[in-house]
C-alpha positions, 0 to 999 in steps of 0.5 A: 274586395275593396272598392279601390281594387275593384275599380282598378280591374278591367271591365268586361270590354277590356277583358274581351280585348285582353283575351284577344290580345293574348291570342294574338301575342301567342300566335306571334311568339309561336310563329317565331319559335316555329321558324327556328330549327326545332333543336334551337327551340328546345336547346337548354337555356338559363331559364326557369323552364329550361327552353322555349317550348317548355316555357310555352307549355307552362303557360298552357298548363296554367291557362288550363288550370284556371279554365278548370277553376272557372268551369268548376272541374278538376284540371288533373295537373299536379305541378305547374308544368308537365315533366315533358312538353308536347311537340311544338305544333301540337302545343301550338294547336292546343294553345290556339284552342284554349285561347279561343275558349278564353276569347269566347268565355270572356265575351259571354260573361255577364257582370255577375259572372265576372264578379263570381268568386271561385274557390280553388286549391293552388297546385303548390298548396293553399286555398285560393279565391278569385273572381272570374275577372281576376282569373282572366286578368291573371292568365293574360298577365301571366302569359305576357310575363312568360312570353318575355322569357321566350323573347329573351331566349329568341335573342339568345338564338340570334332572332330579334323578336317581333313586338307583342306589346299591348300597345302594338296590338291596340295600334295594329289590331284594335284600331284597324278593325 
């Protein structure tokens, strides 16, 4: 990796904060979706994953895939999402567990482990190689991207989403603890 790229990546301190941010933002988005009538959360919409819950399921699948890559085990997925999604409360619990794993995993990583390169096969085909640090940064960024889709669907359902921006997390959580 070039020095310019490695210098731009988060430090382990930043990764710990980002995984905590991810868990915090997920909890907010799941709370908002859970406050809707379930029919509204699964209502078909003009979005790549069809509805709010299936979009959140996609994020979970990708988080689980990258967890498996870092642990050096098979993930068992053949697509970037499952054909169906679990009930919202079951998915929310699974996401909480996986978010806690990412928080704990990032907190335990040494500098050498952050830079450990993991080789893997992309679900869609092709070889990949990323460091653990890059993988964690990816899952945080990927989740933010798709929470944006869910926020748009919340607007479509007549709900103004609560802010899940990193700046709000830093203001309300990091700076207050």
